[in-house]
N, C-alpha and C positions, 0 to 999 in steps of 0.2 A: 516277260516271255523270252525264253532262251533262243538265241540265233542258231539256225541249222549249221552244223559243221564246226562249231566252236570247239567241241571236245573230241573230234575224230582223231584216231591214232591209237597207239598202244596204251595199255594201262599205265597211268602215271606220267604219260607224255605231257610236257608243258605246252599249253595251247596259247598262252599270251604272257608277255612280260609287262609289268606295270612299274613305271619309274616316276616317283613323285619327289617333292622337296620344295623348300622355299625358293623364292625368286633369286636369281643369280647364283644358284648352287651348282650349276654345271649340268643340269638335266638334259638339255638339248644336245650338248656335246657327247654325253654318255650314250644317249639314245642313238645318235648317228654312228658312233663307234660300234655299238652292239649290232645295229642293223647291218653294217658292213660285214661284220664277222659271221652273222647268222642268217643272211638273206631275209632281212626283216623289212617291215613297213612301219614307219613312225606315224602314229595317230595322235593328234593334238588333244590334250585335256587341259587346256588353259583358256579361261573364259574371255580373255582379252585378245589372245592371238588368233581367235576366229575372225577378227575384223580386218578387212582389207585396207581400211583407212590408216592403220597404225602399224606398219611393219617395223620401223625403227624403234619407236617408243615402247613397244611391247616386246622387243628383243626376239621377234620371230626369226626362225632360221633364214639364212641368206639364200638368195636364188641359187648360188653355187652349192650350198648344203642340200637344198631341196632337189637339185639335179643329181646329187651323188647317190641318194637312195630315195625310194618313194616316200613322200610325205602326204598325209591326208588331213583334212579339216583345218588347214591353216589358211587364213585370209579369204575364206569362202563366203563371208557374211558382210553385207553392206552395213555401214554404221547407223543408218536410219532404222535398222531392225532391232527390236527389243528381244534379242536372242536369249532363250531360257535354257535351264538345265534339261527340261523335257525335250526341247528341240535338239539339243546336242545329243541326248541319249538316243533319240531316233536316228540321227545321222551316224552316231558311233556304232549302233547296232547293225545298221546296214553295211557300214564299212568293215566291221569285224567279220561279218559273213562273207563279204567279197574277198577279204584278205585270206581267210581260212580256205575258201574255195580255190584260191590261186596256189595254195600250198606254201605260202610264205608265212613268216612268223609275225603276228601283230605285236608291236611295241607301243604301248600307250604311255604318253609322256606329258607331264604338266604339273601345275601347282594348285589346281582348283579341286579342293577336297570333295566338294559336293558332286563333281563329275565322277570321281572314282567311287564314291559311295553309291551313286546311282548305278554304276556298272556292276558293282559286286554285291550290293544289297537291295537295289531296286529304288523306285521313285514313287512318291505319292501321286495318286491319280487326281490332280487338281483340275477341275474343268476350266476351259479357256474363259477369260473375262472379255465380254464384248467391248469393242472399241469405244462405244458410246458411254458405257459404264466407267471404263478406265479414264476417259476424258473428264467425266463428271467428278470422279474422286480426286483427280489431280487438280482440277480447278478449285475444289473445296480445300485442298491442302496448300495451295499456293500462298506464299507469304506467312505461313505458320511455321514456327520452329519445331524441331523434331520432338522435343519433350511434350509439346502441346499435342502433336499427332499421336504420341503414345498414350496420352490421357484420353484422347478421342477413341482410340482402339480399345482401351481398358473399359470404357463405357459400353461399347458395342460387342466386344469379344474379349472378355477378361481372361479366358483360358489361354489364347495365343499371346495376349499382351504380357502375361506372366512368363512366357517362354522366350520373349524377345527382349534384347537389350534396348533400353529407352533411347539410345543414340543410333540405333540401326534403322535409319530412315527408309532405305529401300525395302527392307522386309516388312516394316510397319505399314508402308503404303501398299505393299502386295497383300498383306492381310486385310487391310481396309477394302481393297478392290474385290477380293474373293468374297468377303462378307456382303458387300453391296450387291454382287452378282448372284450369290447363291442363298444368302440369308443364313449361312452356316459358318462356323468357326473354321479357319484354315487348319487348325489343329486336328479337326476330324479327318481331313485328307492326309495330313502328315502321318497319322496313326494307321492308315490303310495303305499299305505298300505292296506293290507287285514286284516279283523277283526281277533282278537285273539280268542282262544278257550273259554276264560272267558268274552269276550266282552258282556256286557248286562246281565251277569249272576248274581245271588244273592250271593255276596261274602262279607266277612268282611275283611278289610285291616288294619293291625296294624303295626306301625313303632315304634320300641323301641328306645327311645331317652335318652341316658345316659348323666350324667353330664360330661362335657368335661375333667375336671381334673381327674375324676375317670376313664374314659375310657382310657386316656393316661397311667395311672398307671397300669390298667389291661392289656393293650397291652404289655407293657414292661415286666410285670411279666409273662404273658403267653408265651412270646417268650423264656424267660429263662427256663420255664417249658418244652417247646417243645425241647429245646436243651438237657435237662436232660432225656427226654423220647425217644431220638434217632433220632432227626431231622437231625443231621449231617450224620448219616448212610444212611438215605433216600436220602439225596442230593448226597452223594458219589456214591450210586448206580445209581442215575439219571445221574450224570456226566459221569459215565463209559459208558453210552449208546451213548455218543457223538451225541446228537440230535441237530437239527438246533436251534441255540440260539434265534431265533425269534419265536419259538413255544410258545404258552401260558404257558405251564408247566415250561418252562425254565425261565420265567419272573415272576413266583410266588414270593410273598414277602419273602425275605430271601434267595432265591435260588442263584441269581447272586453273592451276597456277600459271601455266604458260599462256593460257587465254587471258588471264588477268594482266599479265605482262604485256601482251599484244595490245590490250586496250588501255595501257598506261596506268592501271590501278595499283600495280606494284612494280618493283624493279625486276630485271631479268635475274639478278643474283638472288633476290628473295624467292622468285619462282623456282629456281633450281634447288635452293635449300628446302623449299616446301616439298618438291617432288622427291628429293632424296629422303626427307624425314617420313613422308607418307609411305614410301617403299620399304624403308627399314621397319616401320610399325607393322606393315602388312606381312613381312617375312616373319616377324615375331608371332603374329597371329596364326600364320600357317603352321609353324612349329608346334604351337600350343594345341591347335585344332587337331592335327594328326595324332599327337600324343594322346589326347583325350578321347577322340572319336573314331580312330581307325586302328583297332587292335589287329595283330597278326601281320603287320608290316615289319620287314627286316630293316633296321636302321644301320646305315654304313657311313663311314667317314667320306665326306665329299672330296673328290680329287684323288681318291685311291687309285693306284696304278692297276692296269689290267681290267678284265671283264669281271665285275662283281657277281655275275650270275654263274660263273664257272664255265666249264667247257661242255 
């Protein structure tokens, strides 16, 4: 469903700017700069920066940056919530309409490809899974390795099993939950997609493409800077809540390793190395996913001077 007001203005007028890229590529800084130049509002499209528990470890904009220009959908979700793409899309749709009504320019910024895909192409209408069904499926999955869960899914829903990586535990469990709740393949819902709020709208889409050697160095350095800025205190507070380890916030890059270090299962140095390695691997996946799944984006060199959207 398209939001009212998204396309108002003269023919060809750009109604939104989309800024994507791998982690540590400079997206937030670019969005802040463009928002200052163009009277914009920065809207978060990063699935971990929605959580209020992890400002430092997810590299959310600082309070000073958030005060400089309006920022929306940052840190507005409690870590105990299993926040989904569908919930983000509902929040983003309402925010886009609000920003458009104010006459300011929406600047959607983040690294979560599925969020951008939902905005521009739409989202499958998967029915909500009742809490009791989710709890039953998770209890059945507890203690089983991911490969075994994939075999379980292949027996119940071979179509979606064939479309999921055998190592993708979260999506395998999601498919199992949907099948248990509906008796249908999650693939049935994937293939029935409603248009996104920016489908057909006049938008400019930019992907920051950093040099791979440089981005790896930046990721490693940023993780160390996060540790100095209090990331361990954030993780300790999160661990004290004893949340379900399958919740998204508990799987944020760096969290599992730092919790293991807090519990004495690995050293702090090992936890840092693990967090850096996981983040580097994620950046690589982001680059590959956008290249293969998001045609029509303009790739630009990260760190280029000036406003890449022009004047």
